[in-house]
N, C-alpha and C positions, 0 to 999 in steps of 0.2 A: 298593771292593771289590778285593781284591789277586788279581792274574793267575789263580792257581791256587788252589781253596779246596775241602778236603772238607767238605760239607754232608751231613747226615742228610737224607732226606725226610721232610717233616712227617706225612703221611698214613700211614708206617710207623712213627712214632715210638715208639708203645707195643709195637709186635710186637719178636720177639725178634731176628730177622735183618733188622734197618731197612735199606733199600736207600740206600746213597749215590752221589753222583754228584760229578763235579768240573764246576764253573762255569770256563770258559775265555775269556780275552780275547784277540781275534783283534788282532793288531798290525799297521801298516804296515811295507811295507818300508822299510829303511833309507833315510834320505834323502827320504822321500815321507811325514813324518810332517805337514807342513803343508798344507792344503785351498788348491784353486786360487784362491779369492778373497782368501785371506789373505796370498798368495805374495809379492806387491808391490802393496798398493794404490796407490801413486804412478804407477808404471809402467803399470798397467790404467788409470788415471784418464786419465792423457796420451795414451796408446795410444787409447782411446775419444774422447777429445777431438777428437785431429788426424784419426780415419779415421771414425769413426762413430755421432756424438757427434746429429747432425740426421735427421729423417725427413721424406721427400716424402710429403706426407700422400696417403691412398690408396693408396701403393704401398708395396712394401718396400724400396725404397731407401734406404741410410742412407749419409751421407757426414760429414765432420767439416770442422774448418777449415783441412785441409790443400791441399784444393783451392784454396780461398779465396785463402790467403796464396800459392798457387805462380801464380796469376793475376797478381801482381807480376812485371813483366819483368826477367828477369836473376837479379835477388836472392831471388825466394820461393822457388824450390825449395831453394838453398843453406841459407835458413832453416830449412825443415822439414826438411832432412836435418842441420841442425846438432841440431836437437830431437831425431830419432831418433837420432843418434850420442850423444848425451847419454844417452839410454835405455838405449843398448846397453852404455856405459860402467857404468852404473850395474846390468845384468843380470851383472856379472861376480860380483858379490859373491855370487850365487846358485850358484855352483859349477858354471858349465854344461862340458859338454867342449868344445873347441876347434874342432869341427867344426860346434857347434851357432852358435859365435859367428861363425864364417866365413859361415853360411848367413844369419845375421840381418846383417850387413855388406852381402853380397850383395843381402839385400832393398832395404837403403837406397840401395846404389849404382845398382840399377835404376831403383827410383822416382825417384831423383834424374836419371839421364842420361836418361830417356825422358820426363819431367814436364818437362825443359825443351823438349820440341818445342810449339811454338804450338797451343792447342786438342787437337790430339790428346794431347798430354802429361796435359793436366788432365783428358780423359775418363778415360787410363788410370789416373791416380792415383786417382779415384774407384773405377773398379774393383779397383786393385791390393791398396790397403789395407795399407801393410808394415808398419806399428805392429801390427796387430792381428796381422799373421802373426807379426811377432818376439815378439808376448806369447804365441802359442801355442805357439812352439819353448822359450820359457821357462819354461813351465807345463809341458811335456812332457819337457824334459833337467834341468830345475832339480834340484840336490843328487847328481847323479849322478857328480861327482868328488871328489877328495879336497879338503883346504882351500885355500883361493887361495892362491895364491904370488907374489912380486914378478913372477917370470916370466909369469904370466897377465895381470898388469897391463900388463906389457911388450908383450905380444904385441896385447893390444885395442888400445892405445896404437898400435902400428904399423899395425894393420888398420887403424883409424878414419884414420890419418894416410894412410896409401894409398889409401883409399877417396875422401878429400878433395882429395888429388893429382888423382887422375882425375877427381873432378868439375869441379875448376878448370880442367885440361887442356880438356875437352869445352867448359864455360864458355867460355873464351877462343877455342875453333876456332867456336865458332858465332857468339861476336859478330864474329871476324874475317871471318868469310863473309858474315854480315849487313852489316857496314861497306862490305866490300870489293864488294858487289851496288849500293850507292848511290854509288860513287866518282863525281865530276863531273867531274875533272881529267884 
């Protein structure tokens, strides 16, 4: 049916002054035509797999494979941060404002840095769920800017690069602190 059609009321079809009405279709705001589930099924699946795929029976506690991968010393948190960064890079195509991209990168950085702390970091990752947070940001802000430009891709590349630089620096500091505590010479 077209958005606006004049039709006669069938009850008054035989009467001289038939009542006419307008059938109106309500449209979504510009840029918000996609349903949240249709936004990006790949990002949704990977986010859910990393953060909320499993349920502890008898509780409402959900977790994914990210806390499990994070148990691998030194490299576990970097691997999950790299996967999260790949999801951030893929999110650029959904025309997010730069502030939303910065918030997503900050979630990745916080998760990676705090996740490096043994045991406490793993419990934090279990609670924080950065990929689900980033997916909610994606749902909220998708399509709010004009077409994606080369500058947007460069901005996100620099953002991800600086995030990983900070993660590497923190990792090296933690490795140095740990090794210097066990120096026997």
